[in-house]
N, C-alpha and C positions, 0 to 999 in steps of 0.2 A: 040524606046527608046534604049539607050545603057544600058548595064548591070549596069554601075555606076549610071546612071540617075534613073533606076528602083530601085536600092538599096537605093538611097537617098530619092526617093519619098515614098517608103515603110517605111523607118525610120521616115520620117516626119509625115506620117499618124499614125503610132503607137504612136509617141510622142504626137500627138494631141489627140488621143483617151484616153491616160493615164494621161493627164494633167488636173488637176482640174480647171486651169485658162482658159481652153477652153470651159467653161460651157455654152456659148451662143448657142451651138448646142445640149444641153441637154433639156429634158423635165423638167418642174418645179417639177413635182411629178412622181416618178417611182414606180409603184405598181407591186409587185411580188405575185402571188398566188401559194402557195406551198402545198405539201401533208400534212406537219405537222408543229407544232410550232418550232421544232428544226431547220428545214430548213428555216423557216421564219426568225428566229433570225440570222442564218448564213448570209442570203442575206442582211438583214438590216445592219449588221456589215461590211460585205464585200464591199457593194456598197457605204455606207455612209463614209467609210474611204478611198475610192478610187475615181473612176470617178465621183461619185455623191456627193463628199465632198463640202460643202459650202465654198466659198472663202472669203466672207466678215466677218468682226468681229463686228457685230452689236448686240445689246441686243435683238432686235426683231427677229422674225423668218426669216430665210434666206433660200431661195431656192437655189439649189435643195434639195428635201427631198426624202427619200425612205420609203415606207410603204409596209411591207411584211405581208401577212395574210395567214393562213392555211385554206384549204377547209375542214371544219368540218360539212358540210351539212348533210351527212348521211354516214353510213359505206361504201357504194359503191361510194360515191362522187355524185356530181350533174351533171357531164358531162361538156363538154366545154362551151356550151351556158349558161346554168343556173349557172354553177360554176363561170364563168367570171362575170356575173351580181352580183352574191352573193359576190364575191371577191371585186368588186367595192363598194358595200354597206358597207362591213366590213372595207374597206380602208377609206371610208368617216368617219365612226365612230372612227377609229383609229386616223385619222388626227385631229379630234375634241378633242379627249381625250388626245392625246400625244403632239400635237402642238398647240391646241387652235384655229384651223382654220376651217372654213366651206368650205371644198373642193368643195362640190356640188354647193354651191352658187358662189364661185369664178370661177368654170368651166362654169356655166351657164352665167356668166357675161363676159366671155372671158378674165378674168384676169390672168389665169394660164393655162398651158398645162399639160397633163398627158399621160402616156403610161402604159398599163397593160400587163404584161407578165404572161401567165398561164403555170406554170410548173408542176402543180399537176396532179395526175392520174397515172395509171399503164401502 
């Protein structure tokens, strides 16, 4: 590749990553497990107003959505394995209370996709 081709390819990739209209490459639900509620709020706001921003203007729930939860298992945390499972359970409850969806049911039926990023811990 030439320098100009590389530069154009990188610009196109960055534009694609930052464009809400390219959501076909996103998960329907992005779950972030954080250390505390402050970080959870940050990630919900940051991702929901950026790359995970819904593009449709319907009155019904529109994917993608961001669910961020804090790991409040115990003072020392639950560790990566248990902490991740716990975060998934908390995210399912949050999806139901905040968005009125049964994420676990939709996942088991293959109707939606989800990714979980575990950022909690020291």
